[in-house]
C-alpha positions as CSV (number, residue, x, y, z in Angstrom):
1,M,101.0,71.1,81.0
2,S,103.2,71.8,77.9
3,T,103.3,74.2,75.1
4,P,101.5,73.0,71.9
5,T,104.0,72.3,69.2
6,L,104.5,75.0,66.6
7,S,105.6,72.6,63.9
8,A,102.5,70.7,63.1
9,P,100.9,71.3,59.7
10,V,97.7,73.3,59.8
11,N,94.9,72.7,57.4
12,R,92.1,75.0,56.6
13,R,89.6,73.5,59.0
14,D,92.1,73.4,61.9
15,F,93.1,77.0,61.2
16,L,89.5,78.1,61.3
17,K,89.1,76.4,64.7
18,L,92.3,77.9,66.1
19,T,91.8,81.4,64.9
20,G,88.2,81.4,66.0
21,L,89.3,81.2,69.6
22,A,90.4,84.9,69.4
23,G,87.0,86.1,68.4
24,G,84.4,85.1,65.9
25,G,85.6,87.7,63.3
26,F,89.3,86.7,63.2
27,A,88.9,83.7,60.9
28,L,86.6,85.7,58.6
29,A,89.2,88.4,58.4
30,F,91.8,85.9,57.5
31,Y,89.8,84.4,54.7
32,I,88.5,87.7,53.2
33,R,90.6,87.0,50.1
34,S,88.3,84.2,49.2
35,G,85.6,86.8,48.4
36,G,85.8,88.0,44.7
37,D,85.0,91.6,45.4
38,A,87.5,91.9,48.2
39,A,90.2,90.2,46.2
40,A,89.5,92.5,43.2
41,A,89.7,95.6,45.4
42,E,93.0,94.5,46.8
43,K,94.4,93.7,43.4
44,A,93.4,97.1,42.1
45,A,95.2,98.7,45.0
46,G,98.3,96.8,44.0
47,D,99.0,95.4,47.5
48,F,99.2,91.9,48.7
49,A,96.7,91.8,51.6
50,P,95.9,88.1,52.4
51,N,94.3,88.9,55.8
52,A,93.3,91.8,57.9
53,F,96.7,92.1,59.6
54,V,99.4,92.1,56.9
55,R,99.8,94.3,53.8
56,I,102.7,94.2,51.4
57,S,103.1,96.8,48.6
58,P,104.9,96.3,45.3
59,S,107.6,98.5,46.7
60,G,108.2,95.9,49.4
61,A,106.8,98.1,52.2
62,V,105.3,95.8,54.9
63,T,102.5,97.1,57.1
64,I,101.2,95.1,60.1
65,V,98.0,96.2,61.8
66,S,97.8,96.1,65.6
67,K,94.3,95.4,66.7
68,Q,94.5,95.7,70.5
69,P,94.3,99.0,72.3
70,E,97.7,100.4,73.3
71,M,98.0,102.2,76.7
72,G,101.7,101.9,77.3
73,Q,101.8,98.1,77.9
74,G,103.5,97.6,74.5
75,V,101.1,95.4,72.6
76,K,101.3,97.6,69.6
77,T,104.9,96.5,69.3
78,S,105.0,93.0,70.8
79,L,102.0,91.5,68.9
80,P,103.2,92.6,65.5
81,M,106.6,91.1,66.5
82,I,105.1,87.7,66.5
83,I,103.7,88.1,63.0
84,A,107.0,89.6,61.8
85,E,109.0,86.7,63.2
86,Q,107.1,84.1,61.2
87,L,106.9,86.5,58.2
88,E,110.7,86.7,58.0
89,V,110.8,90.5,57.6
90,P,113.4,92.6,59.4
91,W,111.9,94.6,62.1
92,K,113.3,97.9,60.9
93,E,111.3,97.4,57.6
94,I,108.0,97.1,59.4
95,T,105.4,99.8,59.7
96,I,102.6,99.3,62.3
97,E,99.2,100.8,62.1
98,Q,96.6,100.9,64.8
99,G,93.4,99.2,63.7
100,D,90.0,100.8,64.2
101,Y,87.4,99.0,66.2
102,D,86.0,96.2,64.0
103,E,85.6,92.8,65.6
104,K,84.1,91.3,62.5
105,K,87.3,92.1,60.8
106,Y,89.9,91.6,63.5
107,G,88.3,89.4,66.2
108,G,88.4,90.4,69.8
109,Q,89.8,93.8,70.5
110,S,90.4,94.6,74.2
111,A,93.2,95.4,76.6
112,G,92.8,94.1,80.1
113,G,93.5,91.2,82.4
114,S,96.9,90.6,80.7
115,Q,95.0,88.7,78.0
116,S,96.4,90.3,74.8
117,T,99.4,88.1,74.5
118,P,97.9,84.7,75.5
119,S,94.8,85.4,73.4
120,N,96.7,86.2,70.2
121,Y,100.1,84.5,70.5
122,D,99.4,81.2,68.6
123,N,97.0,82.8,66.2
124,F,99.6,85.5,65.2
125,H,102.3,82.9,64.6
126,L,99.8,81.3,62.1
127,V,99.1,84.6,60.5
128,G,102.7,85.4,59.8
129,A,103.6,81.9,58.7
130,T,100.7,81.6,56.3
131,V,101.6,84.9,54.6
132,R,105.2,83.7,54.3
133,T,104.1,80.4,52.8
134,M,102.0,82.2,50.2
135,L,105.0,84.3,49.2
136,V,107.3,81.2,49.0
137,Q,104.6,79.5,46.8
138,A,104.5,82.6,44.6
139,A,108.2,82.5,44.0
140,A,108.2,78.8,43.4
141,Q,105.5,79.1,40.7
142,T,107.4,82.1,39.2
143,W,110.5,79.9,38.8
144,G,108.7,76.7,38.1
145,V,110.4,74.9,41.0
146,P,109.0,73.0,44.0
147,A,108.3,75.2,47.0
148,T,110.4,72.9,49.1
149,E,113.5,74.2,47.3
150,C,112.8,77.7,48.5
151,R,113.1,79.5,51.8
152,A,112.2,83.0,53.1
153,E,114.7,85.3,54.7
154,N,114.9,89.1,55.2
155,A,111.8,89.8,53.1
156,T,113.2,87.7,50.3
157,V,112.5,84.3,48.9
158,I,115.7,82.4,48.0
159,H,116.0,79.3,45.9
160,S,118.5,76.6,46.6
161,S,120.3,77.7,43.4
162,G,120.9,81.1,44.9
163,K,118.4,83.1,42.9
164,S,116.1,85.3,44.8
165,L,113.0,87.6,44.7
166,K,112.1,90.4,47.1
167,Y,108.6,90.2,48.7
168,G,107.6,93.3,46.7
169,Q,108.3,91.5,43.5
170,L,106.0,88.7,44.5
171,V,103.0,90.8,45.4
172,A,101.1,90.4,42.1
173,K,101.6,86.6,41.9
174,A,100.9,86.0,45.6
175,S,97.6,88.0,45.3
176,T,96.3,85.3,42.9
177,L,97.0,82.4,45.3
178,P,94.4,80.7,47.5
179,V,95.0,80.3,51.3
180,P,97.3,77.3,51.7
181,E,95.8,73.9,52.2
182,K,96.6,71.1,54.6
183,D,100.3,70.5,55.3
184,A,101.4,73.7,53.5
185,V,102.0,75.9,56.6
186,T,105.0,75.2,58.8
187,L,105.7,77.4,61.8
188,K,109.2,78.4,62.8
189,Q,110.3,76.9,66.1
190,P,111.6,78.9,69.0
191,K,115.2,77.7,68.4
192,D,115.1,79.5,65.1
193,F,113.6,82.8,66.3
194,K,115.6,85.9,65.4
195,L,113.3,88.6,66.8
196,L,111.2,87.2,69.7
197,G,113.0,87.4,73.0
198,K,115.1,90.4,71.9
199,R,114.9,93.9,73.2
200,V,112.9,96.1,70.9
201,A,111.9,99.7,71.5
202,Q,108.2,100.5,71.3
203,F,107.2,101.5,67.8
204,D,105.6,104.7,69.0
205,S,108.5,105.9,71.1
206,P,110.0,108.4,68.5
207,K,106.5,110.0,68.1
208,I,106.0,110.1,71.8
209,V,109.2,111.9,72.7
210,T,108.8,114.3,69.8
211,G,105.2,115.2,70.7
212,K,103.5,113.8,67.6
213,S,99.7,113.3,67.7
214,L,98.9,109.8,69.0
215,F,96.7,110.1,72.1
216,G,93.0,110.7,72.4
217,I,93.7,114.1,73.9
218,D,95.7,115.0,70.7
219,V,92.7,114.6,68.3
220,K,91.9,117.6,66.1
221,L,89.2,117.7,63.5
222,P,88.0,120.6,61.2
223,G,85.4,122.7,62.8
224,M,85.8,121.0,66.2
225,V,84.4,122.5,69.3
226,Y,85.4,121.8,72.9
227,A,83.3,120.5,75.8
228,V,83.5,120.2,79.6
229,Y,80.9,118.3,81.7
230,E,80.1,119.2,85.3
231,K,78.7,116.4,87.4
232,C,77.4,116.4,91.0
233,P,80.1,116.1,93.6
234,A,78.1,113.4,95.4
235,F,78.0,110.2,93.5
236,G,74.6,109.7,91.8
237,G,73.4,113.3,92.3
238,K,71.1,115.1,89.8
239,V,70.8,118.6,88.5
240,V,67.9,120.7,89.8
241,S,68.8,124.0,88.1
242,A,71.8,125.9,86.6
243,N,72.6,129.4,85.5
244,L,72.7,128.4,81.8
245,D,71.7,131.8,80.4
246,Q,74.6,133.5,82.1
247,I,77.1,130.8,81.0
248,K,76.1,131.2,77.4
249,T,77.1,134.9,77.4
250,L,80.7,134.2,78.5
251,P,83.6,134.6,76.1
252,G,84.1,131.7,73.7
253,V,81.0,129.8,74.9
254,K,78.8,128.5,72.2
255,D,76.2,126.6,74.2
256,A,75.4,125.1,77.6
257,F,72.7,122.6,78.5
258,I,71.7,119.9,81.0
259,L,71.9,116.2,80.3
260,E,69.5,114.1,82.4
261,G,71.6,110.9,82.3
262,N,70.4,107.4,82.6
263,G,70.6,107.0,86.4
264,K,73.7,104.8,86.4
265,V,76.8,106.1,88.2
266,K,79.2,104.4,85.8
267,E,77.5,105.4,82.6
268,L,75.8,108.7,81.7
269,V,75.7,110.7,84.9
270,P,73.4,113.8,85.0
271,G,75.3,117.0,84.5
272,V,75.8,120.3,82.7
273,A,77.7,120.5,79.4
274,I,79.5,123.7,78.2
275,I,80.5,123.9,74.6
276,A,83.1,126.5,73.7
277,D,85.6,127.4,70.9
278,S,88.6,126.2,73.1
279,T,89.2,124.0,76.1
280,W,90.4,127.0,78.0
281,A,87.2,128.9,77.3
282,A,85.1,125.9,78.4
283,F,87.1,125.4,81.6
284,S,87.0,129.1,82.4
285,A,83.2,129.2,81.9
286,R,82.7,126.2,84.2
287,K,84.2,128.2,87.1
288,Q,81.2,130.5,86.9
289,L,78.6,127.7,86.9
290,K,76.1,127.8,89.7
291,I,74.2,124.6,90.0
292,T,71.6,123.4,92.5
293,W,72.0,119.7,93.1
294,D,69.9,116.9,94.4
295,E,72.7,115.0,96.0
296,G,70.6,111.9,96.7
297,K,71.0,109.2,99.4
298,V,74.7,108.4,98.8
299,A,75.6,111.8,100.2
300,T,75.0,110.3,103.7
301,E,77.8,107.7,103.3
302,S,81.5,108.0,104.3
303,W,84.5,105.7,104.5
304,E,85.0,106.4,108.2
305,G,81.4,105.4,108.8
306,F,81.8,102.1,107.1
307,L,85.1,101.5,108.8
308,A,83.6,102.0,112.2
309,E,80.7,99.6,111.3
310,A,83.2,97.0,110.2
311,K,85.0,97.2,113.5
312,A,81.7,96.8,115.3
313,K,80.8,93.7,113.3
314,A,84.2,92.1,113.1
315,A,83.7,89.4,115.7
316,K,80.2,88.5,114.4
317,P,79.8,85.9,111.6
318,G,80.2,87.2,108.1
319,A,77.2,87.6,105.8
320,K,78.6,85.0,103.4
321,V,80.9,82.0,104.0
322,L,83.4,81.8,101.2
323,R,85.1,78.7,102.4
324,K,85.1,76.5,105.5
325,D,87.5,73.6,105.9
326,G,88.0,71.8,109.2
327,D,87.4,73.7,112.4
328,A,89.3,76.9,112.5
329,D,88.0,78.0,115.9
330,A,89.0,74.7,117.6
331,A,92.4,74.7,115.9
332,L,93.0,78.3,117.1
333,A,92.1,77.4,120.6
334,N,94.6,74.5,120.6
335,A,97.4,76.4,118.7
336,A,100.8,76.9,120.4
337,K,100.7,80.5,119.4
338,T,98.1,82.7,117.7
339,V,98.2,86.0,115.9
340,Q,95.3,88.4,115.4
341,A,95.5,91.4,113.0
342,E,93.4,94.0,111.2
343,Y,94.4,95.0,107.7
344,V,92.9,98.1,106.0
345,Y,93.4,99.5,102.6
346,P,91.6,102.5,101.1
347,F,89.8,103.3,97.9
348,I,92.2,104.6,95.3
349,S,92.1,106.3,92.0
350,H,93.6,105.2,88.7
351,A,95.1,108.7,88.2
352,N,96.0,108.2,84.5
353,L,98.5,110.8,83.3
354,E,96.2,111.6,80.4
355,P,92.8,112.6,81.8
356,Q,89.7,110.9,80.3
357,N,88.7,112.3,76.9
358,T,86.8,111.4,73.8
359,T,86.0,113.2,70.5
360,A,82.6,112.5,68.9
361,H,80.8,113.6,65.8
362,W,77.1,113.0,65.2
363,K,76.4,113.4,61.5
364,D,73.9,111.9,59.1
365,G,72.7,109.4,61.6
366,V,76.2,108.1,62.3
367,M,78.1,108.5,65.5
368,E,81.9,108.6,64.8
369,I,84.1,108.4,67.9
370,W,87.8,108.8,68.6
371,S,88.6,107.5,72.1
372,P,91.4,106.0,74.2
373,T,89.5,103.0,75.4
374,Q,90.6,99.6,76.7
375,I,87.5,97.7,75.6
376,P,85.8,99.4,72.7
377,S,82.8,97.1,72.7
378,I,81.8,98.4,76.1
379,G,81.7,102.0,74.8
380,T,79.9,101.2,71.6
381,G,77.5,99.0,73.4
382,M,76.7,101.8,75.8
383,V,76.2,104.3,72.9
384,N,73.8,101.8,71.4
385,R,71.9,101.0,74.6
386,V,71.8,104.5,76.1
387,L,71.5,106.7,73.0
388,G,69.6,104.2,70.9
389,I,72.0,104.3,68.0
390,P,72.2,101.1,65.9
391,P,75.6,99.3,66.1
392,E,76.1,99.6,62.4
393,K,75.8,103.4,62.8
394,I,78.6,103.6,65.4
395,K,82.2,104.0,64.2
396,L,85.0,104.0,66.7
397,H,88.7,104.9,66.2
398,I,91.0,103.6,68.9
399,N,93.5,106.1,70.1
400,R,96.6,105.4,72.1
401,A,95.9,105.9,75.8
402,G,98.1,107.7,78.3
403,G,97.7,105.1,80.9
404,G,94.8,102.7,81.5
405,F,95.3,100.4,84.5
406,G,91.7,99.3,84.1
407,R,90.2,102.8,84.2
408,R,89.5,102.9,80.5
409,I,87.6,99.7,80.6
410,G,84.8,101.9,81.8
411,A,83.2,104.1,79.2
412,D,81.5,106.9,81.1
413,Y,83.7,109.6,79.4
414,L,82.9,108.1,76.0
415,I,79.1,108.1,76.5
416,E,79.3,111.6,77.8
417,A,81.0,112.8,74.6
418,A,78.6,110.9,72.4
419,A,75.5,112.3,74.3
420,I,76.9,115.8,74.0
421,A,77.7,115.4,70.3
422,Q,74.1,114.5,69.6
423,K,73.1,118.0,70.6
424,V,75.9,119.8,68.7
425,N,76.3,120.3,65.0
426,A,80.0,119.8,64.9
427,P,82.8,117.4,66.1
428,V,83.0,117.7,69.9
429,K,86.1,117.0,72.0
430,L,85.2,116.3,75.7
431,T,88.2,116.7,78.1
432,W,88.1,116.0,81.8
433,A,90.1,118.1,84.1
434,R,92.3,116.4,86.7
435,E,89.7,117.2,89.3
436,D,87.1,115.4,87.2
437,D,89.4,112.4,86.9
438,L,89.9,112.0,90.6
439,R,86.4,112.9,91.8
440,H,84.6,110.9,89.2
441,D,86.8,107.8,88.8
442,Q,85.7,104.2,89.0
443,Y,87.8,103.4,92.1
444,R,89.5,100.4,93.3
445,P,87.4,99.4,96.3
446,G,88.9,99.6,99.8
447,G,88.6,96.7,102.2
448,I,89.0,95.6,105.8
449,H,90.3,92.2,106.9
450,F,90.1,90.8,110.4
451,L,92.5,87.9,110.6
452,K,93.3,85.2,113.1
453,G,96.0,82.5,112.6
454,G,97.6,79.8,114.6
455,V,100.8,77.8,114.5
456,D,101.8,74.7,116.4
457,A,104.9,74.1,118.5
458,K,107.0,73.6,115.4
459,G,105.8,76.8,113.8
460,K,103.5,75.0,111.3
461,V,100.3,76.9,110.3
462,V,97.4,75.0,111.7
463,A,94.5,77.6,111.5
464,W,93.5,80.6,109.4
465,K,90.4,82.7,109.8
466,N,89.5,85.9,107.8
467,H,86.4,88.1,108.1
468,F,86.6,90.4,105.0
469,F,84.5,93.5,104.7
470,T,84.1,94.8,101.1
471,F,82.0,97.3,99.1
472,G,79.5,96.8,96.3
473,E,76.2,97.7,94.7
474,G,73.1,95.6,93.9
475,G,74.3,92.7,96.0
476,N,77.6,92.3,94.2
477,P,81.1,93.4,95.3
478,G,82.8,96.1,93.2
479,S,85.5,95.0,90.7
480,G,88.3,93.4,92.7
481,G,86.3,93.4,95.8
482,A,85.3,89.7,95.8
483,L,87.6,87.3,97.7
484,S,87.5,83.8,96.3
485,G,87.4,80.9,98.7
486,D,90.0,79.3,96.5
487,E,92.4,82.2,97.1
488,F,95.7,81.0,98.6
489,P,96.0,79.8,101.3
490,G,92.5,78.5,101.0
491,R,92.7,74.8,100.0
492,W,96.2,74.5,101.6
493,I,95.3,74.8,105.3
494,A,93.2,72.1,106.9
495,N,91.5,74.5,109.3
496,Y,90.6,77.4,107.1
497,Q,87.6,79.8,107.2
498,A,86.9,82.8,105.1
499,E,83.8,85.0,105.4
500,Q,82.7,88.1,103.6
501,T,80.4,91.0,104.5
502,M,79.5,93.6,101.9
503,F,78.6,97.2,102.4
504,E,76.0,98.3,99.9
505,T,76.9,101.7,98.4
506,G,76.4,103.8,95.3
507,W,80.1,104.6,95.0
508,P,81.6,104.0,91.5
509,M,84.0,101.1,91.5
510,G,86.0,99.5,88.6
511,P,88.9,97.3,87.9
512,W,92.3,98.6,89.0
513,R,95.6,96.9,87.9
514,A,95.4,93.2,88.9
515,P,91.9,93.5,90.4
516,G,91.6,91.9,93.8
517,S,95.1,90.4,93.6
518,C,96.6,93.9,94.1
519,V,95.3,94.0,97.7
520,F,94.7,90.4,98.6
521,A,98.4,89.5,98.1
522,W,99.4,92.3,100.5
523,V,97.0,91.1,103.2
524,I,97.8,87.4,102.8
525,H,101.5,87.5,102.5
526,S,101.9,90.1,105.2
527,F,99.9,87.9,107.6
528,I,101.9,84.8,106.6
529,D,105.0,86.8,107.6
530,E,103.4,87.5,111.0
531,L,102.8,83.7,111.4
532,A,106.3,83.0,110.4
533,H,107.6,85.4,113.0
534,A,105.3,84.0,115.7
535,G,106.5,80.4,114.9
536,G,110.2,81.4,114.7
537,R,110.3,80.3,111.1
538,D,112.2,81.7,108.1
539,P,109.6,83.4,105.9
540,L,110.8,81.5,102.7
541,E,110.8,78.2,104.5
542,L,107.3,78.6,105.8
543,R,106.0,79.6,102.4
544,L,107.5,76.5,100.8
545,E,106.0,74.4,103.6
546,L,102.5,76.0,103.0
547,L,102.7,75.3,99.3
548,G,103.5,71.6,100.0
549,D,104.7,69.0,97.6
550,K,101.7,68.7,95.2
551,D,102.2,69.6,91.6
552,E,98.7,70.9,91.1
553,M,96.0,72.3,93.3
554,P,92.6,71.8,91.7
555,A,89.8,74.2,92.1
556,G,88.1,73.6,95.4
557,G,84.7,74.0,97.1
558,G,85.4,77.7,97.8
559,G,85.3,78.3,94.0
560,G,83.8,81.7,93.2
561,G,83.9,83.7,90.0
562,A,87.0,85.5,90.9
563,A,89.2,82.4,91.0
564,K,87.6,80.8,87.9
565,G,87.7,83.9,85.8
566,K,91.1,85.2,86.8
567,Q,93.1,82.0,87.2
568,G,91.1,79.2,86.0
569,G,90.4,77.8,89.5
570,G,93.4,75.5,89.2
571,Y,96.9,76.4,90.6
572,S,100.2,75.0,89.5
573,V,101.9,74.5,92.8
574,S,105.1,73.3,91.2
575,R,105.4,76.4,89.1
576,M,105.0,78.6,92.1
577,R,107.5,76.6,94.2
578,N,110.0,76.8,91.4
579,V,109.6,80.5,90.8
580,L,109.7,81.2,94.6
581,K,113.0,79.3,94.9
582,F,114.3,81.0,91.7
583,A,113.6,84.5,93.1
584,A,115.1,83.7,96.5
585,E,118.2,82.3,94.7
586,K,118.6,85.4,92.5
587,A,118.2,87.7,95.6
588,G,120.6,85.7,97.7
589,W,117.9,85.1,100.3
590,G,119.3,84.3,103.7
591,K,123.0,84.9,102.7
592,K,123.2,88.6,103.8
593,K,123.5,90.1,107.2
594,F,121.6,93.3,107.5
595,P,122.3,96.0,110.1
596,K,119.5,97.4,112.2
597,G,117.3,99.5,110.1
598,S,117.7,97.3,107.0
599,G,116.1,94.0,106.0
600,A,114.7,91.8,103.4
601,G,111.1,90.6,102.7
602,I,109.6,88.0,100.4
603,A,106.2,87.4,98.8
604,F,104.6,85.6,95.9
605,H,101.3,85.6,94.0
606,F,99.6,83.9,91.1
607,S,97.2,86.0,89.1
608,H,96.3,86.6,85.4
609,R,98.1,83.4,84.4
610,G,101.5,84.6,85.8
611,Y,103.5,83.1,88.6
612,F,105.6,85.7,90.4
613,A,107.8,85.8,93.5
614,Q,109.6,89.0,94.7
615,V,112.2,90.0,97.3
616,A,112.6,93.5,98.6
617,E,115.6,94.9,100.4
618,V,115.0,98.1,102.3
619,T,116.5,100.6,104.6
620,V,114.4,102.6,107.1
621,T,116.1,105.6,108.8
622,K,115.5,106.2,112.5
623,D,113.2,109.1,111.6
624,G,111.1,106.7,109.6
625,Q,112.1,107.4,106.0
626,L,111.9,104.4,103.7
627,K,114.2,103.6,100.8
628,V,113.9,100.4,98.7
629,D,117.6,99.5,98.1
630,R,117.0,96.5,95.8
631,F,114.0,94.8,94.4
632,V,114.3,91.3,92.8
633,T,111.5,89.7,90.7
634,G,111.3,86.1,89.6
635,A,108.7,85.5,86.9
636,D,107.3,82.5,85.1
637,I,105.2,83.7,82.2
638,G,105.8,80.5,80.1
639,A,107.9,79.5,77.2
640,Q,108.6,82.8,75.5
641,V,109.2,86.4,76.4
642,V,108.0,88.2,73.3
643,N,109.8,91.5,73.7
644,L,112.5,91.4,76.4
645,S,112.7,95.2,76.7
646,G,108.9,95.5,77.0
647,A,108.7,92.7,79.5
648,E,111.3,94.2,81.7
649,N,109.6,97.6,81.5
650,Q,106.3,96.0,82.5
651,V,107.8,94.4,85.6
652,E,109.8,97.6,86.6
653,G,106.7,99.7,86.1
654,S,104.7,97.3,88.3
655,V,107.3,97.5,91.0
656,I,107.3,101.3,91.0
657,D,103.5,101.5,90.7
658,G,103.1,99.0,93.6
659,L,105.5,101.0,95.7
660,G,103.8,104.3,94.9
661,V,100.3,103.0,95.9
662,L,101.7,101.6,99.1
663,M,103.4,104.8,100.0
664,T,100.9,107.6,99.5
665,Q,97.8,106.9,97.5
666,E,94.5,107.2,99.4
667,L,91.1,108.4,98.2
668,T,88.9,109.6,101.0
669,I,85.2,109.5,100.6
670,E,83.0,111.8,102.8
671,R,79.4,112.7,102.4
672,G,79.3,110.5,99.3
673,R,82.0,112.3,97.4
674,A,85.8,112.1,96.9
675,V,87.7,114.6,99.1
676,Q,90.9,114.6,97.0
677,S,90.9,116.6,93.8
678,N,94.4,116.9,92.3
679,F,98.0,115.7,92.8
680,T,98.5,118.2,95.5
681,D,96.4,116.1,97.9
682,Y,96.7,112.8,96.0
683,P,100.4,112.5,95.6
684,L,102.1,110.0,93.2
685,I,105.5,108.4,93.6
686,R,108.4,110.6,92.7
687,I,111.7,109.5,91.0
688,T,113.5,110.0,94.3
689,D,111.2,107.4,95.9
690,A,111.8,104.7,93.3
691,P,113.9,101.6,94.2
692,L,117.7,102.2,93.8
693,K,118.0,98.9,91.9
694,I,115.3,96.7,90.2
695,E,116.3,93.3,88.9
696,T,114.0,91.2,86.7
697,H,114.6,87.5,86.0
698,F,112.4,85.3,83.8
699,L,112.3,81.6,84.5
700,K,111.7,80.0,81.1
701,T,109.3,77.0,81.2
702,T,107.4,74.9,78.8
703,Y,104.0,76.4,79.6
704,P,102.0,78.6,77.2
705,T,103.2,82.2,76.9
706,T,101.1,84.6,79.0
707,G,100.9,88.4,79.7
708,L,102.7,90.8,82.0
709,G,100.5,93.9,82.6
710,E,99.2,92.7,85.9
711,P,100.8,89.7,87.6
712,A,104.0,91.5,88.6
713,L,102.3,94.0,90.8
714,P,100.5,92.0,93.6
715,P,103.6,90.7,95.5
716,V,105.3,94.1,95.5
717,A,103.6,95.7,98.6
718,P,103.9,92.6,100.9
719,A,107.5,92.0,100.0
720,I,108.3,95.7,100.9
721,C,106.2,95.6,104.1
722,N,107.8,92.3,105.2
723,A,111.2,93.9,104.6
724,I,110.2,96.9,106.7
725,F,109.3,94.6,109.6
726,A,112.6,92.8,109.2
727,A,114.4,96.1,109.3
728,T,112.5,97.8,112.2
729,G,110.2,95.3,113.9
730,K,107.2,97.5,112.9
731,R,104.4,95.7,111.2
732,V,102.5,97.6,108.4
733,R,98.8,96.8,108.6
734,Q,97.3,99.8,106.9
735,M,97.7,101.4,103.5
736,P,99.1,103.9,102.7
737,L,102.5,103.8,104.5
738,S,101.9,107.5,105.4
739,R,99.5,106.2,108.1
740,T,102.2,104.1,109.8
741,D,104.9,105.5,112.0
742,L,108.1,103.8,110.9
743,R,110.4,105.6,113.3
744,W,112.6,103.3,115.4
745,S,115.3,103.5,118.0
């Protein structure tokens, strides 16, 4: 596979096809200038606005609209960088605006799955280049010279004679021009890039560090009131009665009422709303709520109960065969050595730093919403479906989110705010407390894997068997809870069997950073390390042997939606081999001698279009205290790193996040409810626990540019756990690390 050339001329028909890939509205947005009314309005405003993304004023001010939701991953900076590169405008002269939700205008607007960059990369090159072309044509016509004698540079069009015009001086003329025809648009090539690949600070950073209003929780509107919403502690419970009359008499309280909900645990859950003149008054009043709940059937369920049931059923056939190649049982019986292991990981919370919140205003039949959401269409669709408001009567403003990690793909907090707003004659800001956030999250599902593996006399893996227990509802595993039969090392081992048994439950589950991959990589690469040790093999050597010498591994009979949706089913073995060798080389794998208590571990994983390999070097003190001394990442995300600073930050953040989850995070469910309630009993990683040194290395290839929000995280935990074993001889088979005694002598 190679990157499509960026130099080919683009005609109107081809441009429509290409931009249409980003969402049906994208092409329409680009050609809005062809409409007389729209063009007249733009001319009256005095700006040159040839599409929905770029606006240039007569003063020369350049504004680029960022359409994707921003939650710290940096797309509000990196995607406009692509347009600015082709537009030939210095970055310091660019202003970026967050676009409201309008897919007819902008095309697809979502943040999740590391899709923002690959879904927009080529299209945004075309956007910037087309605007530049129109400005060059405007200058050429002004001077009466061929456009081929002109070039654009630093927001200026320069003629070969040396004369020049600033972009602002060309606004009026450019506004009269049609979108360029065939052969008129030429894209800059990577060798000529001045901006892409450089380190650029996030556009919002000055506002963030000075406390300016950016986030959903910062929204303030005239006449606004404040709401809290109390839900049943047990998932799916309902309100029987509440002391509403007493609550209404409390200081600052304006109203209190019950919402019946729609019976879906991830949508509008039944509860009691309190409306007050401040968040503090609302929170204070909630402490005096007395509610009688019907907790429902889920209140009989617990994590420990399901774990015990999994252990009892482990040796029995799974409910579903995900993949069966060869005869794993026979191969295990004939193996020189076998390994059997049980790997367990718990439910965890997203624990966004900014708790869930939304502001909504129901006025004149229109629901106007301000929300930090990752996929706006899910929220507006829910408002339409649950509240019966027509789509054209829903207006959504996208706020910057203080962390997402998949949590804000769900829209329960948004529909709560909208439902409350329908009963209040004022703008309403709903704010979740930290306790709400932990006890009513949409959790990453836990899982239990019972593994058996065998190696021959030379240490080659000859058999692999996995009975995986997962959690779901309605017959389907929760997000990230479905193991694909194509997941590595399925397709690679001749005698391979993977089975899945699902526990039906009403617990709310949702995507958590790198869904599925975030835990499957830990299980798989930890167990590979066990097999390497059993066979007396170097962990890197065995992994390369497992990958084999094929360049591509096509999708196999195991298939499954997880593989097809997440990684296209196919697997570029050559890319993974290369990045694995690359990371090992950068880390100096095998060249260091570690004293007892120190060691190195290695792991790799392919997810969300990214190929990553990582090496951890750790020290474990005799009393069991872990320190990650050095963490090295090798990454292949294609031909172009858009923003080097942002890319490094994404990888470093993934490493720290992956370590934090491994160390302490655990959400216990008893009697159908979350036990933990705040950071006192759900601790997050502290700066003193972070790796002493994190190195990030990008292997530039000829493949299309892809994203970074997720694929750097999955190999983190197995690399660290494998290093712990190398240091201490202790194998980590349960998350979090706090459940494993790492002391050694």
